[in-house]
KOLTI-641799 format. One record per residue (C-alpha): residue number from 1; x, y, z. Coordinates in pm, 1 decimal. Example, Ala and Ser with C-alpha at 12.3 -4.5 7.8 and 13.67 -1.06 7.14 Angstrom:
 seq     east    north       up
   1   1230.0   -450.0    780.0
   2   1367.0   -106.0    714.0
***
This chain:
 seq     east    north       up
   1      0.0      0.0      0.0
   2    119.9    350.8    -82.6
   3    127.2    595.2    205.6
   4   -116.9    822.1     19.4
   5   -361.5    527.4      4.2
   6   -394.3    515.2    383.8
   7   -732.5    688.1    396.2
   8   -826.1    604.3    755.6
   9   -931.1    925.0    934.9
  10   -687.0   1068.6   1189.4
  11   -952.6   1009.3   1453.8
  12   -877.5    635.1   1420.9
  13   -540.3    692.5   1588.4
  14   -529.2    626.2   1959.7
  15   -534.8    952.5   2153.3
  16   -669.6   1167.8   1868.7
  17  -1006.8   1301.7   1975.1
  18  -1262.0   1532.6   1807.9
  19  -1086.5   1854.8   1910.9
  20   -745.1   1745.5   1782.7
  21   -908.9   1619.7   1462.4
  22  -1048.0   1970.2   1402.7
  23   -711.1   2128.5   1479.9
  24   -525.8   1897.3   1239.6
  25   -774.9   1987.5    968.3
  26   -642.9   2346.1    988.3
  27   -309.6   2220.4    850.4
  28   -483.3   2000.3    588.6
  29   -428.0   1675.0    777.7
  30   -743.6   1465.4    745.1
  31   -621.3   1106.9    706.9
  32   -348.5    892.5    859.1
  33   -165.3    914.0    528.2
  34   -172.4   1293.6    553.5
  35    -32.2   1276.7    906.5
  36    250.5   1040.8    810.6
  37    341.5   1284.9    534.0
  38    329.6   1590.0    762.3
  39    707.1   1621.6    768.3
  40    923.0   1818.5   1015.0
  41   1038.8   2164.9    914.6
  42   1355.8   2130.2   1122.7
  43   1524.0   1925.4   1393.4
  44   1663.2   2000.9   1736.5
  45   1961.7   1798.0   1850.4
  46   1912.7   1719.7   2219.4
  47   2171.3   1444.3   2226.9
  48   2449.9   1688.4   2316.6
  49   2485.7   1906.7   2624.5
  50   2497.6   2285.0   2569.2
  51   2586.1   2482.6   2882.0
  52   2449.5   2824.3   2976.4
  53   2779.4   2996.5   2909.0
  54   2754.5   2885.9   2541.2
  55   2402.8   3023.7   2485.7
  56   2521.8   3258.1   2207.6
  57   2689.7   2979.5   2007.7
  58   2385.3   2758.1   1967.6
  59   2015.9   2799.7   1891.6
  60   1921.2   2648.9   2226.1
  61   2075.3   2558.9   2560.6
  62   2037.5   2194.5   2672.6
  63   2189.7   2150.2   3016.4
  64   2157.1   2024.5   3375.2
  65   2097.9   2295.1   3635.9
  66   2018.4   2334.8   4001.2
  67   1727.8   2552.6   4117.7
  68   1890.6   2796.6   4358.3
  69   1592.3   3019.8   4430.8
  70   1248.6   3156.1   4340.1
  71   1105.9   3507.2   4327.3
  72    783.6   3675.9   4221.0
  73    763.2   4001.6   4030.9
  74    471.1   4218.1   3922.0
  75    136.9   4266.3   4095.0
  76   -213.9   4119.7   4082.8
  77   -291.2   3930.5   3763.0
  78     51.4   4029.6   3626.0
  79    235.9   3855.5   3909.0
  80    492.8   3619.1   3754.0
  81    722.8   3348.7   3891.3
  82   1098.4   3379.0   3838.3
  83   1317.0   3068.7   3895.2
  84   1690.2   3116.4   3944.9
  85   1919.5   2837.3   3823.7
  86   2287.8   2755.2   3780.6
  87   2450.2   2479.0   3575.3
  88   2805.8   2527.3   3697.1
  89   2906.3   2737.4   3396.8
  90   2673.1   3033.3   3454.1
  91   2361.9   3146.0   3639.9
  92   2031.6   3235.5   3472.5
  93   1666.1   3315.2   3536.2
  94   1361.4   3131.4   3402.1
  95   1064.1   3367.2   3356.1
  96    753.3   3155.2   3402.8
  97    481.9   3360.5   3232.1
  98    143.4   3188.2   3287.3
  99    324.1   2892.7   3444.0
 100    285.9   2951.6   3815.9
 101    242.8   2575.8   3862.9
 102    622.1   2539.3   3821.8
 103    664.5   2681.8   4172.5
 104    602.1   2335.3   4320.0
 105    754.2   2110.5   4052.9
 106   1077.1   2313.2   4027.2
 107   1135.2   2386.3   4393.1
 108   1469.3   2518.7   4525.5
 109   1734.3   2244.8   4539.9
 110   1584.7   2049.6   4248.2
 111   1817.0   1918.0   3977.1
 112   1653.6   1976.9   3639.9
 113   1715.0   1939.6   3268.4
 114   1661.1   2276.9   3098.0
 115   1618.0   2333.9   2725.2
 116   1545.6   2677.4   2582.8
 117   1649.5   2997.1   2411.6
 118   1844.6   3232.4   2638.5
 119   1928.7   3600.8   2605.1
 120   2084.6   3875.8   2812.5
 121   1848.4   4139.9   2952.8
 122   1909.9   4381.0   3239.6
 123   2261.1   4229.8   3259.4
 124   2107.6   3892.4   3343.7
 125   2087.9   3572.6   3139.8
 126   1717.7   3491.9   3098.6
 127   1473.5   3268.0   2915.1
 128   1096.2   3279.5   2884.4
 129   1076.3   3009.5   2616.3
 130   1206.0   2699.8   2787.1
 131   1125.3   2341.8   2882.9
 132   1225.5   2202.9   3219.7
 133   1201.5   1854.2   3367.5
 134   1300.3   1743.8   3714.9
 135   1568.0   1472.9   3726.7
 136   1569.5   1188.5   3975.7
 137   1871.8   1319.7   4164.2
 138   1849.1   1400.4   4534.7
 139   2167.7   1572.7   4648.0
 140   2137.8   1901.5   4833.1
 141   2510.8   1979.7   4839.4
 142   2590.2   1904.1   4473.0
 143   2892.6   2102.8   4355.9
 144   2927.9   2320.0   4047.9
 145   3183.2   2075.1   3907.9
 146   2943.1   1783.1   3953.9
 147   2669.1   1979.0   3773.4
 148   2899.1   2029.1   3477.0
 149   2967.0   1655.1   3461.1
 150   2599.8   1553.6   3466.5
 151   2430.4   1474.7   3135.4
 152   2079.2   1612.1   3065.6
 153   1786.9   1385.9   2994.6
 154   1856.8   1264.9   2641.1
 155   1565.9   1340.7   2406.2
 156   1777.9   1253.1   2103.7
 157   1684.4   1424.4   1778.8
 158   1359.0   1613.4   1825.7
 159   1160.0   1689.0   1507.8
 160    998.4   2033.8   1487.2
 161    674.0   2056.6   1290.1
 162    480.9   2350.4   1143.3
 163    216.7   2452.3   1397.3
 164   -112.0   2636.4   1412.0
 165   -328.8   2768.1   1693.9
 166   -411.8   2487.5   1934.1
 167   -142.9   2251.6   1798.8
 168    174.5   2181.5   1996.9
 169    493.1   1991.0   1920.0
 170    420.7   1748.0   2205.1
 171     73.3   1669.9   2070.1
 172    206.6   1609.0   1718.9
 173    487.3   1385.2   1844.0
 174    239.8   1161.6   2025.6
 175     -6.8   1144.1   1734.8
 176    260.8   1070.6   1474.3
 177    425.2    810.8   1698.4
 178     90.3    631.9   1731.2
 179     30.8    656.0   1355.6
 180    368.4    493.4   1288.9
 181    297.2    211.1   1533.6
 182    -49.1    141.6   1393.1
 183    -10.1    203.7   1019.0
 184    352.3    239.1    901.8
 185    408.5   -127.8    825.8
 186    377.3   -261.2    473.1
 187    418.1     77.3    300.6
 188    526.9     10.7    -57.0
 189    814.8    172.8   -241.4
 190    716.3    413.6   -517.7
 191   1069.0    423.1   -656.7
 192   1218.8    136.0   -859.8
 193   1443.8    -84.0   -647.2
 194   1732.1    -16.9   -885.7
 195   1722.4    355.3   -808.7
 196   1698.3    294.3   -434.0
 197   2010.0     79.0   -449.1
 198   2196.7    304.0   -690.0
 199   2150.6    618.4   -480.9
 200   2164.2    437.8   -144.0
 201   1821.6    559.9    -37.0
 202   1592.2    435.3    236.8
 203   1291.2    224.8    149.2
 204    967.0    425.6    167.3
 205    869.0    256.2    492.6
 206   1203.1    334.2    659.2
 207   1209.0    688.1    519.0
 208    864.0    764.4    664.3
 209    959.8    627.1   1004.2
 210   1306.3    784.2   1028.0
 211   1209.9   1129.8    908.4
 212    984.5   1143.4   1216.1
 213   1196.8    938.6   1457.3
 214   1565.2    961.0   1357.6
 215   1830.9    829.7   1592.7
 216   2075.6   1091.7   1467.5
 217   2096.6   1376.9   1218.9
 218   2251.0   1150.2    954.3
 219   1936.8    936.7    951.3
 220   1714.0   1244.8    936.7
 221   1906.8   1381.8    638.7
 222   1904.9   1049.3    452.6
 223   1529.4   1012.6    510.1
 224   1472.2   1365.2    379.5
 225   1691.5   1292.6     75.4
 226   1503.5    968.9      3.3
 227   1162.6   1136.3     14.0
 228   1281.7   1440.2   -183.2
 229   1429.2   1217.6   -453.3
 230   1104.1   1022.4   -476.1
 231    900.4   1343.2   -507.0
 232   1130.2   1472.0   -781.3
 233   1119.4   1138.7   -963.1
 234    738.6   1126.0   -958.8
 235    721.3   1488.1  -1073.5
 236    958.5   1415.2  -1361.0
 237    752.2   1111.2  -1454.9
 238    437.9   1323.4  -1484.2
 239    621.3   1587.0  -1688.4
 240    774.2   1320.0  -1912.8
 241    431.5   1165.6  -1975.5
 242    289.0   1506.0  -2061.9
 243    579.2   1566.8  -2299.6
 244    525.9   1223.3  -2455.3
 245    155.2   1291.2  -2502.9
 246    244.8   1612.9  -2684.6
 247    545.8   1496.2  -2883.9
 248    510.9   1122.5  -2921.1
 249    864.5   1073.3  -2788.2
 250   1056.2   1161.1  -2473.1
 251   1361.8   1321.2  -2626.0
 252   1347.6   1493.7  -2958.4
 253   1622.6   1419.3  -3206.3
 254   1862.4   1709.1  -3226.8
 255   1801.1   1934.0  -3523.0
 256   2121.5   2029.4  -3696.8
 257   2047.3   2400.5  -3677.7
 258   2398.5   2486.5  -3560.7
 259   2507.2   2468.0  -3925.8
 260   2191.7   2614.2  -4076.3
 261   2286.4   2766.5  -4409.7
 262   2129.2   3079.7  -4550.8
 263   1998.9   2879.6  -4845.8
 264   1834.6   2618.8  -4619.6
 265   1681.3   2892.1  -4405.9
 266   1537.9   3078.3  -4705.1
 267   1399.6   2757.5  -4852.1
 268   1220.6   2678.2  -4524.0
 269   1027.9   3008.2  -4520.9
 270    668.1   3044.6  -4628.6
 271    577.9   3305.8  -4894.3
 272    443.3   3542.0  -4626.1
 273    762.7   3507.7  -4422.5
 274    976.0   3581.4  -4728.4
 275    774.3   3894.5  -4797.1
 276    817.8   3998.9  -4436.3
 277   1196.7   3967.4  -4450.4
 278   1204.8   4196.4  -4754.2
 279   1034.9   4472.0  -4553.7
 280   1282.3   4460.5  -4266.0
 281   1548.7   4736.6  -4266.7
 282   1798.3   4503.6  -4096.6
 283   1925.0   4148.4  -4117.9
 284   1818.5   3870.1  -3885.4
 285   2082.4   3734.2  -3648.1
 286   2191.1   3371.6  -3670.5
 287   2014.1   3295.3  -3341.2
 288   1690.0   3445.0  -3470.2
 289   1711.2   3234.7  -3784.3
 290   1763.0   2916.6  -3581.8
 291   1462.6   2990.3  -3362.0
 292   1242.8   3069.8  -3663.1
 293   1355.3   2750.2  -3835.8
 294   1280.5   2537.6  -3527.3
 295    936.0   2689.6  -3477.4
 296    845.8   2652.1  -3845.2
 297    927.4   2281.2  -3829.9
 298    713.3   2234.2  -3519.1
 299    417.8   2436.6  -3646.4
 300    419.1   2245.4  -3973.9
 301    433.0   1916.3  -3785.3
 302    140.2   2018.5  -3565.5
 303    -73.1   2096.0  -3870.9
 304     27.0   1779.5  -4054.0
 305    -56.8   1560.7  -3752.3
 306   -381.7   1746.9  -3701.1
 307   -494.0   1689.8  -4059.4
 308   -386.5   1326.3  -4043.4
 309   -582.3   1271.5  -3722.3
 310   -894.4   1443.0  -3862.4
 311   -884.8   1221.7  -4173.5
 312   -833.5    919.5  -3948.2
 313  -1141.1   1010.1  -3740.4
 314  -1354.6   1094.7  -4044.3
 315  -1285.6    748.1  -4184.3
 316  -1441.2    594.9  -3873.7
 317  -1126.1    487.5  -3691.2
 318  -1111.0    528.7  -3310.5
 319   -926.2    828.3  -3162.8
 320   -548.4    780.9  -3142.4
 321   -394.2    708.3  -2801.2
 322   -178.1   1019.1  -2822.3
 323   -323.2   1362.2  -2912.6
 324   -178.0   1537.1  -3219.6
 325    160.8   1703.6  -3171.0
 326    169.0   2071.3  -3069.7
 327    456.3   2312.2  -3018.6
 328    529.9   2417.7  -2659.4
 329    838.8   2636.9  -2662.4
 330    998.8   2904.8  -2448.3
 331   1207.3   3167.9  -2624.5
 332   1437.1   3353.3  -2388.8
 333   1678.1   3638.3  -2450.7
 334   1777.7   3979.6  -2324.6
 335   1560.2   4282.9  -2381.6
 336   1613.4   4395.5  -2740.0
 337   1736.5   4057.0  -2865.4
 338   1440.6   4020.6  -3103.9
 339   1204.3   3776.9  -2928.2
 340    891.8   3960.0  -3044.7
 341   1018.8   3964.4  -3402.7
 342   1063.9   3587.1  -3415.8
 343    716.7   3544.7  -3265.8
 344    577.9   3740.1  -3563.2
 345    743.8   3490.3  -3795.9
 346    561.7   3213.7  -3605.4
 347    237.1   3406.4  -3651.8
 348    294.3   3431.1  -4026.6
 349    355.2   3056.9  -4044.8
 350     25.0   2989.5  -3868.6
 351   -160.5   3242.2  -4083.6
 352    -26.2   3062.7  -4391.6
 353   -210.7   2758.6  -4258.4
 354   -529.2   2973.5  -4225.3
 355   -513.7   2985.5  -3845.4
 356   -545.3   3267.5  -3591.0
 357   -291.6   3389.8  -3334.7
 358   -328.4   3550.5  -2991.1
 359    -48.0   3740.9  -2815.8
 360   -107.5   3799.0  -2444.2
 361     94.3   4053.2  -2243.5
 362     74.4   4116.7  -1866.9
 363     -2.3   4491.2  -1887.5
 364   -212.6   4710.4  -2112.7
 365     79.0   4938.8  -2191.8
 366    294.6   4648.1  -2311.2
 367      3.8   4496.6  -2505.7
 368    -59.3   4830.9  -2681.0
 369    308.9   4856.1  -2767.4
 370    302.9   4506.5  -2920.2
 371    -14.6   4587.7  -3113.6
 372    129.3   4907.5  -3260.6
 373    455.9   4735.2  -3355.0
 374    277.4   4436.9  -3509.7
 375     36.3   4654.3  -3709.3
 376    325.4   4866.4  -3838.6
 377    536.0   4566.4  -3942.3
 378    267.1   4330.1  -4075.6
 379     -3.2   4570.6  -4189.9
 380    170.7   4620.9  -4524.1
 381    142.7   4242.4  -4581.6
 382   -233.7   4252.9  -4541.9
 383   -230.5   4090.1  -4198.1
 384   -534.3   4191.2  -3991.4
 385   -427.5   4292.4  -3640.1
 386   -658.0   4382.2  -3347.2
 387   -603.9   4514.8  -2994.6
 388   -824.1   4389.4  -2708.4
 389   -811.0   4476.2  -2339.7
 390  -1064.5   4522.1  -2064.2
 391  -1071.0   4897.0  -2132.8
 392  -1183.3   4867.4  -2496.6
 393  -1525.0   5041.0  -2510.5
 394  -1835.2   4828.3  -2550.4
 395  -1934.3   4934.7  -2904.3
 396  -1592.3   4868.0  -3053.6
 397  -1548.4   4564.6  -2833.7
 398  -1861.3   4391.3  -2963.2
 399  -1757.1   4454.0  -3321.7
 400  -1406.3   4324.2  -3252.5
 401  -1533.0   4008.1  -3080.3
 402  -1766.7   3939.6  -3372.6
 403  -1484.5   3980.9  -3624.0
 404  -1263.8   3749.5  -3420.0
 405  -1532.0   3481.4  -3409.2
 406  -1589.0   3503.5  -3784.1
 407  -1217.6   3476.5  -3863.9
 408  -1175.6   3832.9  -3988.2
 409   -882.2   3891.6  -3751.9
 410   -548.8   3714.3  -3797.8
 411   -364.2   3833.7  -3485.3
 412   -528.4   3965.6  -3169.2
 413   -307.8   4125.8  -2905.6
 414   -417.0   4209.4  -2552.3
 415   -415.6   4127.3  -2184.7
 416   -624.3   3883.5  -1978.1
 417   -926.5   3988.7  -2183.7
 418   -808.1   3746.6  -2454.3
 419   -952.6   3455.3  -2257.6
 420  -1262.1   3622.2  -2113.5
 421  -1593.5   3439.8  -2150.4
 422  -1721.8   3663.8  -2431.9
 423  -1418.3   3604.6  -2655.1
 424  -1457.5   3326.2  -2910.9
 425  -1201.6   3241.7  -3179.9
 426  -1282.6   3088.2  -3514.2
 427   -960.1   2884.5  -3522.9
 428   -694.3   2977.2  -3264.9
 429   -379.6   2789.6  -3363.5
 430   -105.6   2980.4  -3180.0
 431   -106.1   3131.4  -2829.9
 432    188.4   3359.0  -2750.4
 433    254.3   3466.6  -2391.8
 434    497.9   3749.9  -2333.2
 435    676.5   3775.2  -1998.2
 436    543.2   3430.4  -1917.9
 437    660.8   3442.5  -1555.2
 438    398.9   3712.1  -1490.5
 439    116.9   3465.6  -1558.4
 440      2.3   3172.0  -1349.2
 441    -49.0   2817.4  -1473.4
 442   -428.3   2857.7  -1483.0
 443   -401.8   3182.1  -1681.6
 444   -178.4   3017.9  -1940.4
 445   -414.6   2721.5  -1962.3
 446   -712.7   2955.4  -2004.8
 447   -578.0   3104.6  -2327.4
 448   -488.2   2756.3  -2455.6
 449   -841.6   2636.1  -2379.8
 450   -976.7   2909.0  -2609.3
 451   -825.2   2720.4  -2901.0
 452   -896.0   2369.1  -2772.1
 453  -1132.2   2168.0  -2990.9
 454  -1293.9   1830.7  -2919.8
 455  -1378.3   1626.1  -3227.8
 456  -1502.5   1266.3  -3221.3
 457  -1326.6   1189.8  -2892.0
 458   -996.3   1353.1  -2981.2
 459   -864.8   1685.5  -2843.0
 460   -682.4   1942.7  -3056.1
 461   -491.0   2224.3  -2885.1
 462   -314.9   2531.5  -3026.7
 463     60.7   2570.0  -3036.7
 464    212.5   2753.6  -2740.7
 465    499.6   3002.0  -2753.7
 466    620.7   3174.7  -2436.9
 467    875.0   3455.4  -2422.6
 468   1080.9   3582.4  -2132.3
 469   1381.3   3802.7  -2069.8
 470   1381.8   3678.7  -1709.2
 471   1406.5   3299.8  -1689.0
 472   1318.8   3203.1  -1332.6
 473   1356.5   2865.1  -1158.1
 474   1003.1   2765.7  -1260.4
 475   1083.0   2830.3  -1626.5
 476   1413.0   2646.0  -1605.0
 477   1249.3   2352.7  -1427.7
 478    982.9   2319.0  -1695.6
 479   1242.1   2310.8  -1973.1
 480   1489.9   2086.4  -1793.1
 481   1220.1   1835.1  -1706.8
 482   1103.0   1815.8  -2066.4
 483    760.3   1981.4  -2065.7
 484    889.4   2271.3  -2275.4
 485   1143.0   2303.5  -2550.2
 486   1369.2   2602.8  -2513.2
 487   1533.2   2843.1  -2755.7
 488   1782.3   3106.8  -2650.3
 489   1871.0   3417.4  -2846.5
 490   2225.0   3495.0  -2737.7
 491   2331.0   3756.9  -2989.6
 492   2188.6   4108.0  -3017.7
 493   2092.0   4256.9  -3356.7
 494   2346.4   4487.9  -3517.0
 495   2315.1   4848.4  -3407.6
 496   2174.9   4768.1  -3064.2
 497   2329.7   4968.2  -2784.3
 498   2510.1   4783.3  -2509.4
 499   2307.5   4738.3  -2190.9
 500   2505.8   4832.1  -1882.4
 501   2386.9   4752.9  -1530.6
 502   2505.8   4934.2  -1220.5
 503   2419.7   4868.4   -857.7
 504   2387.1   5163.7   -621.8
 505   2409.1   5111.5   -248.0
 506   2108.0   5230.2    -47.7
 507   2187.5   5576.3     82.9
 508   2387.4   5667.8   -227.8
 509   2084.9   5743.7   -447.6
 510   2227.0   6084.0   -540.2
 511   2496.2   5908.9   -742.8
 512   2225.5   5749.9   -957.5
 513   2029.8   6075.8   -977.8
 514   2337.2   6263.0  -1103.6
 515   2409.9   5994.6  -1364.1
 516   2053.7   6034.4  -1491.6
 517   2092.5   6412.9  -1491.2
 518   2385.1   6387.5  -1733.8
 519   2166.4   6189.6  -1975.1
 520   1886.1   6444.7  -1946.8
 521   2129.7   6728.9  -2012.4
 522   2235.2   6544.3  -2328.7
 523   1873.4   6549.4  -2450.6
 524   1795.3   6188.0  -2360.5
 525   1510.0   6040.0  -2156.6
 526   1502.2   5832.0  -1839.3
 527   1248.9   5638.7  -1634.1
 528   1235.7   5504.2  -1278.0
 529   1049.1   5184.9  -1180.8
 530    917.4   5127.5   -826.0
 531    763.8   4816.0   -663.2
 532    436.6   4982.0   -558.3
 533    202.1   5256.1   -676.1
 534    157.9   5393.2   -325.6
 535    224.4   5237.6     11.3
 536    218.7   5328.7    377.8
 537    475.0   5058.7    444.4
 538    849.0   5108.8    441.7
 539    889.2   5048.4     68.2
 540    942.5   5297.9   -208.1
 541    636.1   5381.5   -414.0
 542    592.3   5544.3   -753.9
 543    370.4   5829.6   -632.6
 544    602.7   5933.5   -351.9
 545    906.4   5906.0   -577.4
 546    736.8   6114.0   -847.6
 547    668.5   6393.8   -601.8
 548   1025.7   6384.2   -472.1
 549   1195.2   6362.4   -812.2
 550    979.6   6624.1   -986.1
 551   1000.9   6880.6   -705.9
 552   1342.6   6831.0   -553.8
 553   1570.4   6645.3   -796.8
 554   1463.3   6741.2  -1151.6
 555   1238.1   7048.9  -1113.8
 556   1363.8   7195.2  -1443.3
 557   1258.8   6888.0  -1645.2
 558    913.5   6765.0  -1741.7
 559    825.0   6458.5  -1531.9
 560    526.7   6225.3  -1569.6
 561    371.6   5949.9  -1358.8
 562    238.7   5634.3  -1526.1
 563     84.9   5332.1  -1353.6
 564   -217.8   5106.8  -1392.2
 565   -450.8   5344.6  -1207.3
 566   -373.6   5637.6  -1439.2
 567   -659.0   5660.9  -1697.7
 568   -565.4   5516.9  -2036.6
 569   -626.0   5846.8  -2219.4
 570   -370.7   6011.8  -1991.8
 571   -113.5   5736.8  -2049.4
 572   -117.4   5743.8  -2429.8
 573     69.6   6077.0  -2477.3
 574    366.4   5935.7  -2286.9
***
């Protein structure tokens, strides 16, 4: 049985009553399987003694001390017990807030094990977050040297779990210990035995037990490694299956694009793409050509498989096991490297196949910029381009949506409005997402679903092209694990200015302001980007910065403020 298949409710564990069941539900623990997989966030090593004098070297003190006195401070309901202790290396005070009951259990002369976080306050070593347990030692005249030689009660390696209101470490330890005793036998491995042996991992049963009850930190780390490896393996398996469903193979044969000749590139272009190249006032870089070539091959393959599958279904054959191939590619490159340009070549390839394209950007300003650039570059080829955002007025919006549904628009560019309920495409064959890291998984899937077609039990999806100048771990993970193909534009087009990045230490902002001033004096422009529009918190905001810069730093220059709350008609002139 897999641990996730243990569906018995947590209330079936001895000692877990209705109240604890409700509390565990707050941390999404409903079944025994959930509880066994509620892993520690950290560990506390209580196998070694840490004396009071070493409190600053370790997270917690773990020592044997003698109670040398008690005092009370405060008045009325605020009256609090203070217990004075010494472990032979130093003296300290335990502040027992809301724990007056310790007066009897930790009486003067008692020998106790103390574990807690200590700090210096009022020139005294203190702790208010501590655990103390009386040891079975009765010796009134114990010396400081003897205290130093005594070992504290050994709790071994103590797991520390994420908590919520009403849930304590002690309660979790008991519940998980009972769950292990009652249910942790016969848990099956989810990794192949060959991988367990090759990487010297624990079996799943041992890993579950030892991540909760390790004898030492080495066992805890090996258990964590075993479970992490399994999680990564299962994740990769899902990604590989998804890639196989899309491609029909797990690893695509390498295309020999490193030696792509100009003749081969030109021969691979469609008539529309050739016409487009003639209108460009510059030459494509070698990296751009390689990306265009790769995308053309994939788009053609997607259409060929789609037509083959449709003919197959129309002849009465059952739906194929694997859906038709579609492109799923990330194009990454620095700002100005030409990512948008190569995406237009992909659009022209799709349009040659009589399909529609949608380009989604995270902001209205960026979407408008893409729409203007696309209309200027492709309008002369007869390509019909439209701009759609949530701010497009109702009269024009209805007309645009109707034209899109009837196939009178080749490329629509906009924001999240591209996948709103009212928008219907006649035949969306390519979805392009700019700055893909700004969109969530569900948002990306929403635009893909707009082009998804079900026909006689088979699903047809549009090609997907994502662009980013900021590859983040999520993007890299998707490509490394095989769900996405990746293209990188390394070289910048000729004539592009070099991008230089400087870091300015906080407090030295005037250095940056003066550097900008030199550019303004030379007749150039500059812009500042801030993380918030306006904020009462201790972060810089655009509105506050605008007031400061326009009045105090650059009063002689025209300054403007642009953000999402500025009306669109006011943004356009800038």
